[in-house]
N, C-alpha and C positions, 0 to 999 in steps of 0.2 A: 504493499500499500504505500503510495506517495505521501510524504509528509504534508500536513495541512495546518495552516495557522491563520487566525483572523483576530483583529482587534477593532474597536470602535466605541462610539458613545451611544449607548442605548437608552431609549426612553419608551416606556410602555403605558398604556392606559388600562390597567388591570390585568389579571392573569388567573388561569385555572390550572389544577393539577389532576390528572387522572392516573390512578395506578390500580390496576386489576389483572386478572389472569390474561387478558388479551392485549392490553396495551399499557404503556407507561409513557406519558407525554405531557408537555406543557402547552397550554393554549393562551393566545394573546389576541384580544378582539382587535387591537391596533397597536402597531410597534413601529419605531422609527430608529434608524441608525445613522449617525453622522460621523464623518471622518472614518469610514470603513476601509481598512487595509487587510490584505490577506495574501496568502500564497498557497499553491497546491502543485507540489512537484517543481517543475521548471517554470511555472507560471506565476506571475504577480499581478494583483489586481487592486483597485481602489475605487471608491465612489463617495459621493456626498448625498445627503438627503434621501436615504433609502427608506421607503415606506412599505410596510406589509399590512394587509388587511386579512383578518382571521388567520393569523399565523399559527401552524401546529408543528411543534418540535418534538420528535421522538426522543426518549431517554434511553431506548435500547440500541439503536443504531443511527447512522447518519442518514436521516430522512426528515426534511422539512418540507412543508407545503403551505401555500397561501391561496386565498380566493382572488387577490389582486395585488400588484406590487408596481413600484415605480423607482426610479434612481436618476440622479443627475451627476454630471462629470464622471462617467464611468470610464475607467482605463484598464485595459489588460495588455500585458506585454510578457515577452519572453526574457527570462534572466539573462540569456546570452546575447540580447539585443537583436534577435532575428526579425522580430516584428513588434509593432505597437499599434493598438487599436484604441482610439478615443471616440466616445459617444456622449454628445451633450445631453441627451435625454433618452431614457429607456422607459417605455411603458408596457406593462403586462396585464391588460385588463381583465384576462381570464385566469390569472394566477400563474404560479410556477412551482415546480417540485424540484427539490435539491436532494440528491441521494449519492451513496457511494457507488462509483462506476465499477463496472465488472473487471476492467483492466487496471484499477487503481485510479486515484484522482477522484474528482467530483464531477457529477453529471447534473446539469440543469435542464429541465424539460418544460417548455412553455407552449400551450395550444396556440397562442397568438402573441406576437411581439411587434412593437413599433419603435424604430430606432430613428432619432433625428440628429442630423448634423454630425455624421461620422467622418473620421479621418484615420486612414490606414497607412502605415509607413513600413516598407520593406528596405531597410537601408543597404543591404548587401545580398543581392540575389544569389551570389555564389555560395552563400551559407546553406542554400536549399539543394544543392547538388548532392548527388549520391556519394557516399564514402568511397575512397579509393578501392577498397576490398571488394566492392560490388560493381566496379567498372569492368567492362569486357576485356578480355585478354588483349595485349598490345596488337597481335596480328588480326584481331577481329575488328572490322570497321565499326565505329559507334553507330548506334541507331539513329536515323534521321529524325529530326525535330518535327518535320512535316507530318510524320506518321501519327503524332498526337494531336494534330490541329485540324482533323478532318471536318470539324464543325464549320470551318471557313468555306467549305464547298457549297454552303447554303446561302452565302451573302451575295447581294447585289448592290451596284452603285457605280462609282467612278473613282478613278486614281488620277491625280495630277501631281507633277513635281518638276523641279528644275535640275537637270543633269549637267554637271560641269566636270570635264575630264581634261587634264593636262598631261600630254605624253611627250616623251623624248624618244622620237622615232629614228631608226636608222636612215641615213641619207637626207631626209627631209627636215630633221631637227625637231624643234618644239612645235607642237600642234595642240590647239585648244578647242574643245567642243563645250559650248555654253548654250543649252537649248532648254526651252520649256516644253514639256510632254504632257498629254492628256489622253487616257484611254478609259474605256468602259469596262466594268466588271460584271460579268453575268454568270450565275451558278459557280461563284467563287474562282473564276478564271478570267484572264484578259488575253486578247489577241496580240501576240508579240509582233505581228506584221504592222498593226496600227501603231505600236511603239517605234518601230523602224522608220515607217512612213513619216512620223511625226518630226524626225530629225531633218533639218534643212540640208539640201544637197551640198552647199558650199563648206558648211562646217562638219557635216556628218560623213563626208565622202570616204574618210578613213576608218569609220566605225561600222562593224558588222554586228548583227543581232540574229540569233538563230539557236537551234538546238543540235548539239554535237556530242556523241558518245555518252548519251544518258545525262546530259547537263544542258541547261539554258545558259547561253553564253553571250556576254557583250565582249566583243574583241576589237582589235585594230588590225588594219591591213594597209599595205602599200603595194603597188604594182609589182608582179612577178614574186611576191612573197605570200605564204599561206598566212591565214588569220591567226593571230595571237591573242590569247585570253587576258582581258583586263580584269573581269569579275564574272563568276559563274555560279549557278545554283544547281544543286543536285536535284534530279527528278526520280521519284520512286516509280515502281511499274504502272501504277494507275495514272500518274502524271504523264508518263511516256505515252500512254494510250491518248490521253487528251492532247498531247503534243502533236499527234498525227494530224489534228485538225487545227494546227497553228495557234494553239492556246496553251497557256501556262497557268496552273493553279496558283492562287495567291499564297497558299500555306507553303509552297516551295521556297518562297523567299526568306524563309527561316534558315535555310541550309545553304549558306554562301561560301565561297572561297575566293581569295585574292592571291594570286601567285606572287612568289617573292618574299612572303613573310618569313621563310626560313633562311634567307639570304643566298639561296642557290642561284646559278647562273644558267641562262637560257639563250637561244639565238646565237649560237656559235660563240659562247664565252661572254656575251654581253649581260651584265648584272641586271636581272629582271626588275630589281627595285628602282633602277634608274629609268627604265622604260615608263613606268607609271609614276609620275611626279605627284599627282593628287586626283582624288575622286571625291566628289561632294554631291550629295542628293539633298537639295534644300527646297524650301518653299512646298513642302509636302502637304497636299490637301486630299484627304480620302473621305468620302461619304458612303456609308454602308447601312444596309438594314438586312435583317434575317427573318424570314417568315417561318421556314420549316423547322421542326424540332431537331436538334442536334447535341450530341454530348462530346465531352472531352475529358480524358483522365488527367487528373491533376492532384498533387499532395496525397497520393495514395488512395484517393477516392474518385468520385465522378461528379462532374457538373453536366446538367441537362439544360440546354437553352431552349426556352419556349415550350409550348405544347399544343394539343389540337385546338385550344380555344384562345391562344395568345401567341403573338410573335415573340421570338427570343431577344432581338435586338431592334431598336427602333431609333433611327436618326443618330448613328455613330459618326462623329466628325472627328478626324485625326489629322494633326499637323506637326511640322517640325522639320529637323534636318539631321543628317548623319554625314560622317566624313571619314576619309583615309588619306594618309596615314592616321592612326588612332588619335583621336582628340575628343574634347567634349562635344556631345550631341544629345538631343532629347526629341521624344515624341510625346505630345500632349493630346488628350482625347476629352471629348464631352459626349455624353450619351442621353437622349431623350428618355428612353425606357429600357431597362434590362430585366428580364423575366427568366428565373432559374429555379432549378431543383437541385439540392446538394445531398450527397451521400458520402459520409465518412471523409470529408476533405480535411487534411491536417496541415498544420503550420506550426512548427515548433512543438510544444506541448499542448496545442489546441486542436480539438477536433469538432467539426460542425456537420450537422445533418438538418435538412429542413425540406418538407414537402413542397413548399412554394416560397420563393424568395423574390419579391417585387422591389426593384430598385429604380428610383427615378424622381427627379432627374439627377444624374451624376455630373456635378459641376466641373470636375476636373480630375483626369488621371494623368500623371506624368511619369514616363519611363526614361530614365537617364542612361545614355550610352557612352562608352569609351570606344570610339570608332563605330564598329557595327555590333558591338557586344554589350547587351544590357547589364547595367550594374545595380540600379536601385529603382524603387517604385513607390510613389505616393498617390493616394486617391482621396478625394473629397466628395462625400455623398450627402445629398440633402435629405433624403428619407428612405428608409428601408422598412418594408413590412414583411414578416415571416409567419408561416403556418406551420404548426407541429415542429417547432425549433428544438433541437437538442444539442447542447454544448457540452463537451467533455474537457475539463480543465486538469492538466497534470497527469493524464493517462499515459499508458505505454505506447 
């Protein structure tokens, strides 16, 4: 059992004691706790102005229940600093039950929860990577990220960005492409021919876009020389089938490669790092919505977006920019409505399950990058409502 401690200033309006063969408990018609602080295993939490109506506390085991409850300035965080969640106001109009979780820690179960003005921080996304002992053997290629992002196959919208590439090419010297591009996204994929045709002939004559050897490739070429890769993205078998129709799934953009990162030489001894001086994708403007139910495996559990009676994502707008060589970058998003179901989703010592999670609007989500590698995430959410919410704090 994970260690559990809690402190606070308690005020009650009367109490009752029941001791018989079937039960031993305390009953409080109305109870309040201020300056609540506690911990359960690797999780710390605190709150102000915690109020319980018809609180029942068992004296035989860890089991508390209420008819209604509320709290202000609720904060839950991982002791290792892997995440922090702040909620300005928590309302539990149909009560909550607190009990010992099966795997240790504490479980809170609420038929309905309303959360106002939430802020989530994941300061180091690398802290959620699998430990080295669970990584594939070196000779085995790591699994593609896109295989966990199939929910993106249900999105529709448009993608616009500014592409700036500076190359140091053999014979012709420094060449620069600085171009605004806009393509439509249908069923989670875009037509890469529209991407290529969006490049002006004068600036883009040395840039090639296409599919080669199982990868979506943006490369450069000069007369009498084969195309050389600038950046490419791996395509899984399903994406290769879509590629036959000149389309590339949006989810494949998670698996990128930029040659020259290891300092190797290509092109007859020419240092490949000198060929690509810089690559910047800026002024990103993405507008997406998702109608069909889709799921994604995350945190050891599952997220289901949408359902038969509701779209999963409405009015997702994403903007920002990324660059290479690695440097500061960010993508920020706002969402009108996000409708989900959670099943055993874990982050640090926190696990969450909910039959329905309705979020909206999401004021801002910011994903910070170093080059093309995400490093941290923050999210600000105006309101969240949950049905049959179950949280486990400090479990295994």
